[in-house]
N, C-alpha and C positions, 0 to 999 in steps of 0.2 A: 719125204724129202725135207731136208732143212736147207736154209740158204747157204750155210757154210759149205755143205757138200756140193751144191750147185756151183758156187764160186770156185771151189777147188777144181772141179772138172773143167770149168771154163779156163782157169789159169793154166792147167796142164795142157789143154788143147791149144791154147795160144802159144805156149812155150815150145811145143813140138815143132821141130823143123820140117816135118813132113807136111804135105798139103792135103793129107787125108782128112775128111770131115770127122768130127767127134762121133763116137759110137752112140747109138740111140739107146735109151734106157730099156732094160728088159721089161717084158709085159707084167711080170709079177710085182715089179716096183710100182707100177701105176695103179695096180689094184689095191695096194696097201694104203693109198692116200684116202683120207676122209675129207668131207666137205669143210669141216672147221679148220683144217690145216691150210686149205687153199685160200680161205677168206681172211686168215690172220697173217698173211705174208707181210713182213716188214723188213726194211733195210735200215740197219743202224748207220750212224754217221761214219764210222771207220770203214765199213763195207762200201758205203757210197763213195768215199774218197778213193778207196782202192780200185773200185770199178771205174771211176772217172779217170784215174791215172792210166789204167789199161786202155780205155777208150781213146785217150790222147796219144798213146804211144804205139798201139797196134791197130792194124786194119782188120775189121771183122769180115769173115767170109759171108758172101751173099748180102752184104750191106753196101750200098753205093757210097761214094765219097760225099755226097750231099746229105745222105741220111744219117751218117755217123755223127756230125755235129748236132743234128736234131736230137739224137739219143743223149748226147752229152748235156745239152741244154735242159732236156726233160729230167735227166738224172740230177743235175744241179738244182733244178726247181723243186725237187722233193724236199730238200733240207731248207730251202730259202723261200718257201711259198709265202706270199704275203698274207697277213691276217685280215680278217673281215673289217677291222677298224682302219686298216691302211688304205684300202682301195674299194671303190664300188665295183659292181660287176663289169661295167664298161672299161674301167681302168685296169682291172685284173686281166681282161682279155687282151687289151693293148700291150700290157707289160709282158704277158706270156709270148706274144708275137715278137715283141722287141727283143726279148732275151734270146729267142731262136735266131732272129736276124743278126744280133750282135755275135752270137757264137759262130755262125756261118762266116761272117766277115772276119772275125778274129782268126779262124782257121785258114781262110784264103790269104789274108794279109801276112800271116806268119810264113806261109809258103813262098810268097812272091817278094823278092827283095827290091825290085825296081819300082820307083814311085809311080811310073806310068801304069804298070801292071796293077798296083794297089788301087789306083783311081778307077781302073776298068772293072775291078771286081766289086766295088761298092754297089750293092743292090739297094733299091729303094723299097720301103715297106709298101704294102698294097694299100689301095684306097679304102678297102674294107677295114684294115687295121687302123688307119688314120681316123675313120669315122667312129671307131670305138673310143679313141682318145678325145675326139671332138665332143662326144656326148657324155663324157665322164665329168662328174662333179669334183673329182680329185686331181685336177691337173697340176696343182702344186706338188702333190706327192709323186706324181708321174715324173715331173721335171726333176725333182730332188733325186729320185732313184736313177734317172737317166744320166744326170750329171755325175753321180757317184759311180755309175757303171763305166762311163767314158773316161773319167779320171784325167790323166795327162793327154789322152788322145782327143780331147774336146776341141773341135774345130767346126767351121760352118759345114763342110761336106758331110761330116758325121751327123749333124743335126738335120741337115737337108734330107739325108737318106732315111732318117727316122720320121720324116714328114712334119717336123715341128712347125714350120711356117704355115701349114695347112690347118692344123687343129688347135693351136694354142689360142685361147681366148681369155684366160685368167691373167689379169694385168700384173699381179704380184709374181706369178710364175714367169711371165715374160721379162719382168725387171730382173729376176734372179738370173735368167739366161743371159740377158744383156750385160750384166755385171761379171758373170763368170767367163764368158767367151773372150772378151779382151784380155782378161788376166791370163787365161791359158795361152793365148797367142803371144803375149809379151814374154811369158815364161819360156815358151818354145824358142823365142828369138834370143834368149839369154840376157834380157834387160831386167833391171830391177824395177819393181813396181813402187812408184813414189806415191805416198799418201797425198790427198788433196790438201792444199794450203789453206 
């Protein structure tokens, strides 16, 4: 098997209008695989982007609506995995949980148009995830990545759902958040940001 053949079969299965499950590979196909082919499986950037587009536009059979965003977040994490110099182990674990949390919220928010429904969907990260961030020595990097991820959607409910008030102890990172949050709120209100006199 090579990945392009697998992706071609998946694409054809998703494009079929019938609800029939895709055919299982023949037994003789499985016997031709060797161990080195299975361990060297890689997904290049173009294939990852194609697969991400399919995950965003089509519903996979036998995958729940809550599991599909997890797959998408994990797929996107393949290309954008933080390097060892970016985060320590605790920070890496928190950021993985945060990316999954953000992907689920983005999918739910894009489906609901009413503001009340959007607020009801916002889930909070678990206390276990917040403990990973609390024990991280790279809180500045975590905050930088979180602010970059939130972009124009930066507001207090988003930070609260990420547990920021529980785990932040780095004063420089807190100052960064306290400077970025009012700027974002003022931009959303359509006012100009005036420099200090």
